VOPAGU-2260 file (C-alpha; in pm, 1 decimal, decimal comma):
REM VOPAGU-2260
SITE   aa  ch    i         X         Y         Z
SITE  MET   A    0    6681,3   11038,3   13279,2
SITE  THR   A    1    6881,5   11309,3   13111,9
SITE  GLU   A    2    7215,7   11234,7   12925,2
SITE  THR   A    3    7528,8   11422,1   13053,5
SITE  LEU   A    4    7700,4   11562,8   12730,0
SITE  ILE   A    5    8066,9   11643,5   12742,2
SITE  PRO   A    6    8113,0   11986,7   12544,7
SITE  ALA   A    7    8325,0   12005,5   12227,9
SITE  LEU   A    8    8687,0   12099,1   12297,8
SITE  THR   A    9    8814,9   12416,1   12174,0
SITE  ASP   A   10    9169,1   12277,2   12155,5
SITE  ILE   A   11    9175,8   11953,7   11964,0
SITE  SER   A   12    9560,4   11936,8   11928,1
SITE  GLY   A   13    9718,0   11596,4   11947,4
SITE  ASP   A   14    9800,0   11276,2   11754,1
SITE  TYR   A   15    9511,0   11083,7   11598,3
SITE  THR   A   16    9435,9   10762,1   11424,5
SITE  ILE   A   17    9139,9   10762,6   11173,7
SITE  ASP   A   18    8857,5   10546,3   11293,9
SITE  ILE   A   19    8774,8   10366,5   10949,9
SITE  SER   A   20    8476,8   10206,4   11076,1
SITE  HIS   A   21    8309,5   10558,5   11127,9
SITE  SER   A   22    8479,1   10729,0   10818,7
SITE  ARG   A   23    8433,7   10722,1   10454,3
SITE  LEU   A   24    8689,9   10751,8   10172,2
SITE  GLY   A   25    8488,2   10777,4    9838,2
SITE  PHE   A   26    8450,3   10932,9    9496,7
SITE  VAL   A   27    8193,8   11046,3    9254,1
SITE  ALA   A   28    8239,8   11016,2    8877,6
SITE  ARG   A   29    8007,0   11104,5    8595,7
SITE  HIS   A   30    7910,9   10793,5    8380,0
SITE  ALA   A   31    7779,6   10816,8    8002,1
SITE  MET   A   32    7746,2   11187,9    8060,5
SITE  VAL   A   33    7400,0   11131,5    8223,3
SITE  THR   A   34    7447,9   10993,1    8576,1
SITE  LYS   A   35    7694,9   10981,9    8871,5
SITE  VAL   A   36    7867,0   10669,1    9003,0
SITE  ARG   A   37    7955,5   10654,8    9356,6
SITE  GLY   A   38    8209,3   10449,1    9534,4
SITE  ALA   A   39    8431,5   10406,5    9823,8
SITE  PHE   A   40    8739,5   10220,3    9947,5
SITE  ASP   A   41    8674,0    9973,2   10227,5
SITE  GLN   A   42    9027,9    9912,3   10333,1
SITE  TRP   A   43    9256,9   10202,0   10428,1
SITE  GLN   A   44    9425,2   10365,4   10716,0
SITE  GLY   A   45    9537,0   10695,9   10846,0
SITE  THR   A   46    9712,0   10908,6   11108,7
SITE  ALA   A   47    9716,6   11274,0   11172,2
SITE  HIS   A   48    9881,4   11524,2   11417,0
SITE  ILE   A   49    9669,6   11836,7   11471,5
SITE  ASP   A   50    9826,2   12143,3   11611,3
SITE  THR   A   51    9566,0   12428,2   11665,6
SITE  ALA   A   52    9811,3   12683,5   11783,3
SITE  ASP   A   53   10031,4   12615,2   11479,5
SITE  PRO   A   54    9830,6   12448,8   11207,3
SITE  ALA   A   55   10138,7   12434,4   10966,4
SITE  ALA   A   56   10291,1   12189,6   11222,0
SITE  SER   A   57    9989,3   11960,4   11157,4
SITE  TRP   A   58   10021,9   11670,2   10910,7
SITE  VAL   A   59    9796,6   11380,4   10753,4
SITE  ARG   A   60    9919,9   11045,6   10625,5
SITE  LEU   A   61    9675,9   10789,3   10437,5
SITE  SER   A   62    9747,8   10441,7   10295,0
SITE  ILE   A   63    9470,0   10315,4   10077,0
SITE  ASP   A   64    9411,4    9959,6    9942,9
SITE  ALA   A   65    9321,9   10007,4    9584,9
SITE  ALA   A   66    9161,6    9658,1    9560,5
SITE  SER   A   67    8904,6    9756,0    9832,1
SITE  ILE   A   68    8712,2    9965,2    9587,6
SITE  SER   A   69    8341,3    9913,8    9607,4
SITE  THR   A   70    8088,2   10069,7    9367,3
SITE  GLY   A   71    7799,6    9830,5    9436,1
SITE  ASN   A   72    7868,7    9655,1    9101,6
SITE  GLY   A   73    8103,9    9368,8    9092,2
SITE  ASP   A   74    8164,4    9372,9    8722,9
SITE  ARG   A   75    8248,1    9741,6    8739,1
SITE  ASP   A   76    8476,4    9701,9    9050,0
SITE  GLY   A   77    8654,3    9426,1    8867,0
SITE  HIS   A   78    8715,0    9655,7    8563,2
SITE  LEU   A   79    8836,1    9935,3    8793,9
SITE  LYS   A   80    9082,9    9686,1    8949,1
SITE  SER   A   81    9220,6    9589,9    8601,7
SITE  GLY   A   82    9520,7    9721,8    8413,2
SITE  ASP   A   83    9260,0    9957,2    8232,0
SITE  PHE   A   84    9226,4   10165,3    8544,8
SITE  PHE   A   85    9407,3   10088,7    8886,9
SITE  ASP   A   86    9620,8    9782,5    8785,3
SITE  VAL   A   87    9606,8    9656,0    9153,8
SITE  GLU   A   88    9819,7    9360,3    9089,9
SITE  ASN   A   89   10107,5    9587,7    9032,3
SITE  HIS   A   90    9988,5    9903,7    9233,8
SITE  PRO   A   91    9803,1    9781,4    9532,8
SITE  THR   A   92    9856,1   10076,9    9755,1
SITE  TRP   A   93    9777,9   10452,3    9714,5
SITE  THR   A   94    9905,8   10714,1    9957,1
SITE  PHE   A   95    9843,1   11071,2   10070,2
SITE  VAL   A   96   10104,0   11255,1   10258,2
SITE  SER   A   97   10048,9   11624,2   10348,0
SITE  THR   A   98   10308,2   11876,9   10273,4
SITE  ALA   A   99   10115,9   12190,1   10408,7
SITE  VAL   A  100    9826,1   12257,5   10643,9
SITE  SER   A  101    9650,7   12597,1   10713,7
SITE  ARG   A  102    9343,0   12682,0   10908,6
SITE  ASP   A  103    9081,7   12970,4   10908,0
SITE  GLY   A  104    8844,0   12909,8   11192,7
SITE  ASP   A  105    8677,4   12573,8   11130,0
SITE  ASP   A  106    8806,6   12559,8   10784,7
SITE  TRP   A  107    9121,0   12364,8   10713,8
SITE  GLU   A  108    9317,8   12334,4   10379,4
SITE  ILE   A  109    9542,4   12043,2   10351,9
SITE  THR   A  110    9786,6   12007,3   10063,8
SITE  GLY   A  111    9971,0   11681,9    9998,0
SITE  ASP   A  112   10095,0   11435,9    9755,6
SITE  LEU   A  113    9852,1   11187,5    9627,9
SITE  THR   A  114   10020,6   10883,1    9480,1
SITE  ILE   A  115    9818,6   10659,0    9258,1
SITE  LYS   A  116    9985,1   10394,9    9041,6
SITE  GLY   A  117   10323,5   10504,9    9136,2
SITE  VAL   A  118   10239,9   10867,6    9003,9
SITE  SER   A  119   10237,7   11162,2    9259,7
SITE  HIS   A  120   10070,2   11495,0    9219,0
SITE  SER   A  121   10004,0   11753,0    9466,3
SITE  VAL   A  122    9628,3   11819,4    9569,5
SITE  THR   A  123    9472,7   12057,8    9809,9
SITE  ILE   A  124    9156,0   11946,6   10001,2
SITE  GLU   A  125    8932,4   12185,1   10180,3
SITE  PHE   A  126    8814,8   12050,0   10503,3
SITE  GLU   A  127    8542,7   12156,1   10738,2
SITE  GLU   A  128    8595,5   12071,2   11113,8
SITE  ASN   A  129    8269,6   11926,1   11219,5
SITE  GLY   A  130    8348,7   11922,5   11595,1
SITE  SER   A  131    8479,5   11706,3   11866,0
SITE  ALA   A  132    8317,1   11480,7   12128,8
SITE  LYS   A  133    8403,4   11224,2   12391,4
SITE  ASP   A  134    8229,0   10895,7   12305,3
SITE  PRO   A  135    8070,2   10667,0   12550,8
SITE  PHE   A  136    8392,8   10455,3   12555,9
SITE  GLY   A  137    8602,6   10759,6   12674,0
SITE  ASN   A  138    8767,6   10831,4   12336,4
SITE  LEU   A  139    8815,1   11194,6   12218,1
SITE  ARG   A  140    8693,8   11210,9   11866,9
SITE  VAL   A  141    8717,3   11479,7   11605,7
SITE  GLY   A  142    8522,2   11508,3   11281,6
SITE  PHE   A  143    8610,8   11666,6   10940,8
SITE  GLU   A  144    8451,8   11657,9   10590,8
SITE  GLY   A  145    8614,5   11762,2   10270,2
SITE  ASP   A  146    8645,3   11703,9    9908,5
SITE  VAL   A  147    8841,5   11783,9    9599,7
SITE  VAL   A  148    8800,5   11741,6    9220,1
SITE  VAL   A  149    9079,5   11577,7    9038,9
SITE  ASN   A  150    9163,6   11473,1    8669,7
SITE  ARG   A  151    9211,9   11105,9    8672,9
SITE  LYS   A  152    9437,7   11131,2    8371,8
SITE  ASP   A  153    9689,8   11308,8    8570,2
SITE  TRP   A  154    9775,1   10975,0    8734,5
SITE  GLY   A  155    9747,9   10777,8    8419,4
SITE  LEU   A  156    9397,8   10664,6    8444,9
SITE  THR   A  157    9317,5   10721,6    8088,6
SITE  TRP   A  158    9087,2   10441,1    7981,4
SITE  ASN   A  159    8770,9   10554,2    7812,4
SITE  ALA   A  160    8507,0   10477,9    7551,7
SITE  ALA   A  161    8338,3   10687,4    7310,4
SITE  LEU   A  162    7958,3   10720,5    7310,9
SITE  GLU   A  163    7759,7   10664,0    6988,4
SITE  THR   A  164    7585,6   11006,9    7068,1
SITE  GLY   A  165    7917,9   11194,2    7133,0
SITE  GLY   A  166    8113,1   11239,3    7468,8
SITE  LEU   A  167    8281,4   10973,7    7667,7
SITE  LEU   A  168    8169,5   10700,1    7891,2
SITE  VAL   A  169    8368,3   10802,9    8193,9
SITE  SER   A  170    8427,8   11154,2    8301,9
SITE  GLU   A  171    8802,1   11272,6    8340,1
SITE  LYS   A  172    8688,8   11467,3    8651,7
SITE  VAL   A  173    8648,2   11266,1    8969,3
SITE  LYS   A  174    8551,1   11414,3    9298,7
SITE  LEU   A  175    8722,4   11249,9    9614,2
SITE  GLU   A  176    8504,0   11271,6    9916,2
SITE  PHE   A  177    8639,0   11248,0   10280,0
SITE  ASP   A  178    8421,7   11209,7   10576,7
SITE  ILE   A  179    8652,9   11152,7   10879,6
SITE  SER   A  180    8617,4   11049,8   11232,5
SITE  ALA   A  181    8966,4   11032,7   11416,0
SITE  ILE   A  182    9019,2   10913,2   11774,3
SITE  LYS   A  183    9292,5   11083,3   11982,2
SITE  ASN   A  184    9585,6   10842,7   12073,3
SITE  GLY   A  185    9647,2   10780,3   12428,6
């Protein structure tokens, strides 16, 4: 028995909802100058409008539950949620709202305001379009992967500890990673 595949679409224009169960919003930060700590947010949501004919008319909006951070270590997660870092009690939600979108083939550049702890800064994220497919449930899906390196101090995330051998415990540079699967609305 052969499977019938529906080819990827050339025009993915439309309104989309990010499928959180098949997406990842993560980060990587160097720890103690010798290794990387990886983590992700388990609770977030997002919507997007994609316009392939006029990419500048496209937009993206994300809302992230800062308390949903997961690094695989409960003590570390608790510290990140505390006032030393995210202060989730007073700042439970982070947001990203695009301000500009451009496209070059399968490469998209999305600039927007990232708000953490009430502080907003513009960031530009490079995305690669991974393709589109109709899933077995009849949903049109599109996939994108992207990342950007930010300085956490720009958002007031300044806690650190000096190492006895020199250097700092937590890197100021953090790589934000986006693996996105979005479903076309309607």
